[in-house]
C-alpha positions, 0 to 999 in steps of 0.5 A, spaced: 528 469 521 524 467 528 529 471 532 529 477 528 521 477 528 521 476 535 526 482 536 522 487 532 515 485 537 520 486 543 521 493 541 514 495 539 511 492 546 517 494 550 520 501 548 517 507 547 513 508 540 518 513 537 524 507 537 525 504 531 522 497 530 529 495 527 530 492 521 525 489 517 527 484 511 523 481 505 524 473 503 529 475 499 534 478 505 533 485 502 532 491 507 525 494 507 526 502 508 520 504 513 518 510 518 514 509 524 509 515 526 508 513 533 500 514 536 497 513 543 501 508 548 494 506 549 493 504 542 495 497 539 492 499 532 497 500 526 496 502 519 501 500 514 501 504 508 504 502 501 505 506 495 504 505 488 508 503 482 514 507 481 513 510 488 515 510 494 514 511 502 516 519 502 511 521 496 507 527 499 500 523 500 503 517 504 507 522 509 500 526 509 496 520 511 501 518 516 503 524 519 495 525 521 494 518 523 499 519 528 497 526 530 490 522 532 493 517 536 494 511 531 501 508 529 502 509 522 508 505 519 510 507 512 515 503 508 517 502 501 517 496 497 523 492 495 527 495 489 523 502 490 525 508 494 531 507 499 529 499 500 534 494 498 533 490 491 533 491 484 527 495 481 527 491 475 524 485 480 519 489 483 512 487 481 505 485 485 507 478 487 513 480 490 510 486 494 505 481 496 511 477 499 514 484 502 507 486 506 507 479 509 514 480 512 512 487 514 506 484 517 511 479 521 514 485 524 508 487 527 506 481 530 500 481 535 498 488 533 491 490 530 493 492 523 490 496 518 493 496 511 492 502 506 494 502 500 495 507 494 494 505 487 498 498 485 499 498 492 492 497 493 492 491 489 497 488 493 493 489 499 487 486 496 491 480 494 494 479 501 488 481 505 484 475 501 489 470 504 492 473 510 487 474 517 492 479 520 489 485 515 483 487 520 481 493 516 483 494 508 483 501 505 484 502 497 487 509 495 486 510 488 486 503 488 488 499 481 483 493 480 485 491 473 492 489 472 493 488 466 488 493 463 493 498 466 499 495 464 497 495 457 494 502 458 500 506 460 506 501 458 503 498 452 507 502 447 514 501 451 518 495 450 520 491 456 528 491 457 528 497 453 523 502 455 522 506 461 516 507 466 512 514 465 519 516 462 523 515 468 530 513 468 530 510 475 524 506 473 526 501 467 520 497 464 521 490 466 518 483 463 517 481 470 513 487 471 509 486 465 508 478 465 505 479 473 501 484 471 498 480 465 498 474 470 494 477 475 489 480 470 485 483 476 483 483 483 476 484 482 474 477 483 478 477 490 473 482 493 467 478 495 473 474 499 474 480 503 470 480 509 474 486 513 472 493 514 474 496 507 474 503 505 475 505 498 477 512 496 477 515 489 478 521 485 473 523 480 478 525 475 483 520 476 486 519 469 491 513 471 486 508 475 479 510 473 473 511 478 471 505 475 476 500 478 473 502 485 466 501 482 468 494 480 470 492 486 463 494 490 459 490 484 463 484 488 463 486 495 457 491 496 459 492 504 466 496 501 465 503 502 466 508 497 468 515 498 468 519 492 473 526 492 470 530 486 475 533 482 481 529 485 487 526 481 490 520 482 495 522 487 490 527 491 493 533 490 492 539 493 485 540 497 484 533 496 490 530 500 486 533 506 480 530 504 483 524 503 487 523 510 481 526 514 476 521 511 481 515 512 482 518 520 475 518 521 473 511 518 479 508 522 477 512 529 469 510 528 
């Protein structure tokens, strides 16, 4: 493990930023698919971007954010959690707790960088859990961030049978007991908000019908220093013009 992580660090500091970081594997040895968008050679800040449930690193809002950050000189690394997209692993084993471990391995690969983490939806809950115990994350961004995990799982998938049902009728996304049990065990990350002492940006659409705006408001009730940027009329994936508003806000916030 140490040799592999040293190699990743070497690639980052001793080769141009348009070079690949090398392999990033999680604790189970599964390869995590990732794409690096280089910024300025003089900028040591890297933004890791994580996706939501049933998503992957190639979702339009993830790509748009990474490209905008790169265009403004900020390095961006988008990746797919294990079992999602082109990353190795079984989707049935995907859950927040495993993704928190995946994120730790991505952080290892970017050792000695100034790291910000931006997570969308369930990926935001992953970020809260990781940041609450890992000081390598120096800035945190929650995009339509999921806070109440148990309530989300019951609301969206409570009518399905784990092991037989599907997530949002997607054949490639079977609903597993591992996922539902993990969501229930975590229940909520609201109580962890008060332990997050790094700059924290919350971005949420007022018309989000997947993760309600109230989740971000509940974060603020526990951590008033977190900044909330509301996008009027935006849905859960910031479709259309809200994508531009979201990426512009995140980029400006990071540069400030």
